[in-house]
Z-matrix of the N, CA and C atoms (Angstrom, degrees):
N
C 1 1.461
C 2 1.531 1 108.50
N 3 1.307 2 114.47 1 140.92
C 4 1.466 3 119.98 2 179.81
C 5 1.530 4 110.88 3 -67.96
N 6 1.312 5 114.94 4 150.24
C 7 1.459 6 120.64 5 179.10
C 8 1.531 7 111.17 6 -59.29
N 9 1.316 8 117.23 7 -40.32
C 10 1.471 9 120.76 8 179.51
C 11 1.532 10 110.97 9 -63.43
N 12 1.332 11 116.48 10 -36.80
C 13 1.470 12 120.46 11 177.89
C 14 1.522 13 110.16 12 -64.40
N 15 1.318 14 116.44 13 -43.05
C 16 1.467 15 120.97 14 178.11
C 17 1.531 16 110.49 15 -60.77
N 18 1.326 17 116.70 16 -40.76
C 19 1.465 18 121.03 17 179.67
C 20 1.523 19 110.67 18 -62.05
N 21 1.326 20 116.58 19 -44.34
C 22 1.464 21 120.29 20 179.37
C 23 1.530 22 111.12 21 -65.32
N 24 1.322 23 117.09 22 -41.67
C 25 1.462 24 120.28 23 176.97
C 26 1.525 25 110.97 24 -63.40
N 27 1.304 26 116.67 25 -37.87
C 28 1.467 27 120.19 26 177.33
C 29 1.532 28 110.38 27 -66.39
N 30 1.320 29 117.63 28 -37.69
C 31 1.465 30 120.60 29 175.70
C 32 1.531 31 110.53 30 -60.85
N 33 1.330 32 116.40 31 -41.39
C 34 1.464 33 121.00 32 178.40
C 35 1.527 34 109.83 33 -64.55
N 36 1.331 35 116.80 34 -47.62
C 37 1.458 36 121.03 35 179.73
C 38 1.528 37 110.82 36 -56.90
N 39 1.318 38 115.65 37 -46.01
C 40 1.463 39 120.16 38 -179.16
C 41 1.534 40 110.97 39 -63.72
N 42 1.314 41 117.72 40 -42.99
C 43 1.463 42 121.04 41 -179.46
C 44 1.528 43 111.13 42 -64.17
N 45 1.325 44 117.38 43 -41.23
C 46 1.466 45 120.16 44 176.86
C 47 1.526 46 110.09 45 -60.90
N 48 1.314 47 116.47 46 -46.25
C 49 1.475 48 120.08 47 179.66
C 50 1.521 49 111.51 48 -62.50
N 51 1.314 50 116.92 49 -37.00
C 52 1.463 51 119.76 50 177.59
C 53 1.527 52 110.89 51 -64.90
N 54 1.308 53 117.50 52 -43.95
C 55 1.470 54 120.33 53 177.97
C 56 1.526 55 109.54 54 -58.81
N 57 1.318 56 116.59 55 -46.87
C 58 1.458 57 119.93 56 -179.90
C 59 1.531 58 111.27 57 -61.90
N 60 1.305 59 116.79 58 -37.79
C 61 1.470 60 120.48 59 177.54
C 62 1.525 61 110.91 60 -67.44
N 63 1.330 62 117.00 61 -41.97
C 64 1.464 63 120.98 62 -178.57
C 65 1.529 64 111.88 63 -61.87
N 66 1.328 65 117.32 64 -41.46
C 67 1.467 66 119.56 65 -175.89
C 68 1.516 67 112.65 66 -91.14
N 69 1.328 68 117.29 67 -26.43
C 70 1.458 69 120.44 68 178.87
C 71 1.513 70 111.92 69 49.42
N 72 1.311 71 116.33 70 -131.53
C 73 1.469 72 122.27 71 179.96
C 74 1.530 73 111.69 72 -99.56
N 75 1.312 74 116.57 73 17.03
C 76 1.467 75 120.44 74 -176.62
C 77 1.527 76 111.10 75 -61.78
N 78 1.306 77 114.88 76 153.71
C 79 1.458 78 121.69 77 173.37
C 80 1.523 79 108.80 78 -85.12
N 81 1.329 80 115.48 79 162.26
C 82 1.459 81 120.41 80 -179.97
C 83 1.524 82 111.26 81 -53.99
N 84 1.320 83 117.64 82 -41.28
C 85 1.463 84 121.05 83 -176.68
C 86 1.520 85 111.97 84 -59.71
N 87 1.314 86 116.80 85 -38.55
C 88 1.467 87 120.43 86 178.17
C 89 1.525 88 110.22 87 -68.52
N 90 1.312 89 116.36 88 -40.51
C 91 1.462 90 120.90 89 177.32
C 92 1.534 91 110.04 90 -62.29
N 93 1.313 92 116.47 91 -49.11
C 94 1.465 93 121.31 92 -177.24
C 95 1.523 94 112.04 93 -63.48
N 96 1.318 95 116.86 94 -30.83
C 97 1.459 96 121.25 95 -177.51
C 98 1.527 97 113.36 96 -80.56
N 99 1.324 98 117.50 97 -13.51
C 100 1.467 99 120.07 98 -174.76
C 101 1.526 100 111.29 99 -109.05
N 102 1.316 101 115.75 100 103.15
C 103 1.466 102 119.02 101 177.82
C 104 1.529 103 110.73 102 -65.24
N 105 1.326 104 117.23 103 -29.37
C 106 1.461 105 121.06 104 178.47
C 107 1.536 106 110.70 105 -63.68
N 108 1.322 107 116.69 106 -49.71
C 109 1.461 108 120.44 107 -179.68
C 110 1.531 109 110.46 108 -66.56
N 111 1.328 110 117.15 109 -43.75
C 112 1.476 111 119.56 110 178.64
C 113 1.521 112 111.04 111 -59.04
N 114 1.312 113 116.89 112 -43.44
C 115 1.465 114 120.32 113 179.16
C 116 1.521 115 111.74 114 -62.85
N 117 1.320 116 116.20 115 -42.87
C 118 1.470 117 120.22 116 179.60
C 119 1.523 118 110.82 117 -64.60
N 120 1.315 119 116.90 118 -42.99
C 121 1.468 120 121.72 119 179.26
C 122 1.519 121 110.46 120 -63.58
N 123 1.320 122 116.80 121 -46.83
C 124 1.461 123 120.24 122 -179.01
C 125 1.524 124 111.26 123 -62.28
N 126 1.309 125 117.94 124 -36.69
C 127 1.472 126 120.92 125 177.13
C 128 1.526 127 110.52 126 -62.85
N 129 1.320 128 116.92 127 -42.74
C 130 1.463 129 120.00 128 179.29
C 131 1.530 130 111.04 129 -66.42
N 132 1.328 131 117.18 130 -36.76
C 133 1.469 132 119.58 131 174.51
C 134 1.529 133 110.95 132 -63.50
N 135 1.319 134 116.97 133 -37.53
C 136 1.470 135 119.87 134 176.56
C 137 1.528 136 110.43 135 -62.73
N 138 1.328 137 116.89 136 -40.40
C 139 1.469 138 120.74 137 177.95
C 140 1.526 139 110.13 138 -63.28
N 141 1.326 140 117.10 139 -44.25
C 142 1.464 141 120.67 140 178.43
C 143 1.520 142 110.57 141 -58.28
N 144 1.320 143 116.74 142 -49.30
C 145 1.462 144 120.68 143 -178.76
C 146 1.508 145 112.88 144 -64.43
N 147 1.312 146 117.28 145 -40.01
C 148 1.468 147 120.71 146 179.35
C 149 1.526 148 110.57 147 -67.78
N 150 1.320 149 116.95 148 -41.82
C 151 1.470 150 119.95 149 178.21
C 152 1.527 151 110.40 150 -62.09
N 153 1.325 152 117.49 151 -41.37
C 154 1.463 153 119.86 152 177.56
C 155 1.522 154 111.71 153 -66.35
N 156 1.319 155 116.72 154 -39.12
C 157 1.462 156 120.56 155 177.26
C 158 1.527 157 110.81 156 -59.86
N 159 1.303 158 116.74 157 -42.89
C 160 1.466 159 121.03 158 177.91
C 161 1.529 160 110.80 159 -67.91
N 162 1.339 161 116.45 160 -38.82
C 163 1.460 162 120.57 161 179.64
C 164 1.530 163 111.01 162 -63.32
N 165 1.324 164 117.29 163 -38.35
C 166 1.465 165 121.21 164 178.21
C 167 1.523 166 110.32 165 -58.55
N 168 1.314 167 116.82 166 -42.06
C 169 1.468 168 120.93 167 -179.20
C 170 1.521 169 112.13 168 -73.68
N 171 1.317 170 116.38 169 -36.36
C 172 1.459 171 122.15 170 -175.21
C 173 1.526 172 112.67 171 -82.72
N 174 1.332 173 115.48 172 -42.01
C 175 1.460 174 121.46 173 -171.20
C 176 1.529 175 109.08 174 -148.67
N 177 1.334 176 117.46 175 74.32
C 178 1.463 177 120.41 176 -174.93
C 179 1.531 178 113.97 177 -58.82
N 180 1.312 179 117.17 178 -31.54
C 181 1.467 180 120.44 179 -179.68
C 182 1.532 181 110.66 180 -64.19
N 183 1.318 182 116.66 181 -44.85
C 184 1.465 183 120.30 182 178.89
C 185 1.526 184 110.02 183 -68.36
N 186 1.312 185 117.52 184 -42.14
C 187 1.469 186 120.73 185 179.71
C 188 1.526 187 110.74 186 -59.31
N 189 1.322 188 116.84 187 -37.78
C 190 1.464 189 121.05 188 -178.88
C 191 1.527 190 112.04 189 -65.02
N 192 1.321 191 117.03 190 -19.22
C 193 1.461 192 120.65 191 178.49
C 194 1.524 193 112.38 192 -81.80
N 195 1.311 194 116.40 193 -5.90
C 196 1.465 195 121.42 194 175.10
C 197 1.528 196 106.86 195 -94.51
N 198 1.307 197 116.47 196 112.03
C 199 1.453 198 120.56 197 -177.99
C 200 1.516 199 112.32 198 -57.68
N 201 1.306 200 115.69 199 140.01
C 202 1.470 201 121.92 200 176.81
C 203 1.525 202 113.89 201 60.23
N 204 1.338 203 118.17 202 27.26
C 205 1.460 204 119.30 203 -176.09
C 206 1.529 205 111.56 204 -58.87
N 207 1.320 206 117.93 205 -34.64
C 208 1.478 207 119.54 206 178.86
C 209 1.528 208 111.17 207 -66.20
N 210 1.321 209 116.56 208 -40.47
C 211 1.467 210 120.22 209 178.92
C 212 1.528 211 110.96 210 -67.15
N 213 1.326 212 116.33 211 -36.44
C 214 1.465 213 120.43 212 178.96
C 215 1.529 214 110.11 213 -64.76
N 216 1.322 215 116.44 214 -42.64
C 217 1.468 216 120.83 215 177.84
C 218 1.527 217 109.92 216 -64.81
N 219 1.321 218 117.16 217 -41.16
C 220 1.473 219 120.75 218 178.17
C 221 1.529 220 110.98 219 -63.53
N 222 1.330 221 116.32 220 -38.58
C 223 1.466 222 120.68 221 177.98
C 224 1.519 223 110.38 222 -62.71
N 225 1.315 224 116.89 223 -40.64
C 226 1.463 225 121.10 224 176.62
C 227 1.520 226 110.55 225 -59.48
N 228 1.322 227 116.17 226 -42.53
C 229 1.460 228 120.27 227 -179.41
C 230 1.527 229 111.50 228 -65.20
N 231 1.315 230 116.57 229 -37.21
C 232 1.469 231 119.84 230 176.77
C 233 1.532 232 109.85 231 -63.77
N 234 1.322 233 116.41 232 -46.66
C 235 1.465 234 119.41 233 -179.79
C 236 1.524 235 111.55 234 -60.43
N 237 1.329 236 116.66 235 -39.43
C 238 1.462 237 120.45 236 -176.12
C 239 1.524 238 112.71 237 -79.10
N 240 1.319 239 117.19 238 -36.79
C 241 1.465 240 119.54 239 -170.60
C 242 1.526 241 114.47 240 -111.15
N 243 1.315 242 117.14 241 -22.82
C 244 1.467 243 120.24 242 179.02
C 245 1.526 244 109.08 243 -120.67
N 246 1.322 245 114.27 244 41.84
C 247 1.467 246 121.75 245 -175.57
C 248 1.519 247 113.04 246 -53.72
N 249 1.312 248 117.08 247 -29.56
C 250 1.462 249 120.95 248 -177.46
C 251 1.529 250 112.91 249 -77.74
N 252 1.323 251 116.70 250 -8.55
C 253 1.462 252 120.91 251 -179.31
C 254 1.527 253 112.17 252 -110.01
N 255 1.320 254 117.83 253 10.20
C 256 1.462 255 121.30 254 -177.01
C 257 1.529 256 109.43 255 -70.30
N 258 1.317 257 115.30 256 128.74
C 259 1.464 258 122.18 257 177.02
C 260 1.526 259 106.97 258 -97.01
N 261 1.315 260 117.06 259 114.42
C 262 1.458 261 121.48 260 -175.61
C 263 1.531 262 112.33 261 -62.45
N 264 1.323 263 117.12 262 -29.41
C 265 1.470 264 119.68 263 177.97
C 266 1.533 265 110.92 264 -67.92
N 267 1.323 266 117.12 265 -36.23
C 268 1.465 267 120.07 266 177.16
C 269 1.526 268 109.79 267 -66.31
N 270 1.323 269 116.48 268 -45.61
C 271 1.465 270 120.33 269 178.04
C 272 1.525 271 109.52 270 -58.51
N 273 1.326 272 116.75 271 -44.76
C 274 1.459 273 121.05 272 -179.83
C 275 1.528 274 110.67 273 -60.63
N 276 1.313 275 116.79 274 -43.30
C 277 1.462 276 120.54 275 178.37
C 278 1.516 277 112.01 276 -60.68
N 279 1.314 278 116.72 277 -39.11
C 280 1.468 279 120.82 278 177.35
C 281 1.522 280 110.13 279 -65.57
N 282 1.319 281 116.21 280 -42.24
C 283 1.472 282 119.95 281 179.05
C 284 1.525 283 110.08 282 -58.46
N 285 1.297 284 116.59 283 -49.76
C 286 1.463 285 121.10 284 -173.68
C 287 1.529 286 113.77 285 -78.91
N 288 1.332 287 117.66 286 -33.23
C 289 1.463 288 120.15 287 -172.37
C 290 1.526 289 114.89 288 -103.07
N 291 1.318 290 118.03 289 -33.08
C 292 1.463 291 120.40 290 -171.39
C 293 1.527 292 114.16 291 -105.94
N 294 1.316 293 117.69 292 -31.82
C 295 1.468 294 119.58 293 -177.19
C 296 1.527 295 113.87 294 -61.07
N 297 1.333 296 119.38 295 -41.62
C 298 1.475 297 117.70 296 178.93
C 299 1.536 298 112.25 297 -59.45
N 300 1.324 299 117.05 298 -38.90
C 301 1.468 300 120.89 299 178.55
C 302 1.530 301 110.80 300 -66.33
N 303 1.335 302 117.14 301 -43.00
C 304 1.463 303 120.78 302 177.87
C 305 1.523 304 110.22 303 -61.18
N 306 1.310 305 116.80 304 -44.40
C 307 1.465 306 120.28 305 179.19
C 308 1.525 307 110.59 306 -59.08
N 309 1.316 308 116.88 307 -44.60
C 310 1.464 309 120.54 308 178.56
C 311 1.520 310 112.31 309 -60.51
N 312 1.316 311 117.19 310 -43.47
C 313 1.468 312 121.06 311 179.31
C 314 1.527 313 111.17 312 -62.69
N 315 1.314 314 116.13 313 -43.91
C 316 1.471 315 120.50 314 -178.52
C 317 1.526 316 110.30 315 -67.54
N 318 1.311 317 117.05 316 -39.96
C 319 1.465 318 119.59 317 178.95
C 320 1.527 319 111.49 318 -63.96
N 321 1.317 320 117.21 319 -37.68
C 322 1.472 321 120.28 320 176.68
C 323 1.523 322 110.34 321 -63.59
N 324 1.335 323 116.67 322 -44.71
C 325 1.466 324 119.72 323 179.69
C 326 1.529 325 110.84 324 -63.85
N 327 1.305 326 117.78 325 -40.20
C 328 1.471 327 120.94 326 179.92
C 329 1.527 328 112.37 327 -68.69
N 330 1.322 329 116.70 328 -27.23
C 331 1.467 330 120.62 329 -178.27
C 332 1.522 331 112.56 330 -76.06
N 333 1.315 332 117.10 331 -13.16
C 334 1.479 333 119.78 332 -179.47
C 335 1.492 334 111.87 333 -71.93
């Protein structure tokens, strides 16, 4: 794997860990009530999507090993460009249901 690909995967890993740290064991209501936490989480999701977008151009084979990479990039675009239509419950569901799987995939790729 190219060094640049590893750097992008590490950026994704770090952003996922930051999101998990920001929300901790909080309930959805606490997340929804805190514009500070929501903003921080959304920024990290933008980093994840941008890193994957760059990885697709740089190393499409590695990017393809990240499940749902196209959906993740699309989610980043929604956060950046359709910020006024973001549904906090959808973001919360992604945090709780999809981020652990993404982290596992990225850690496997980094371990190679």
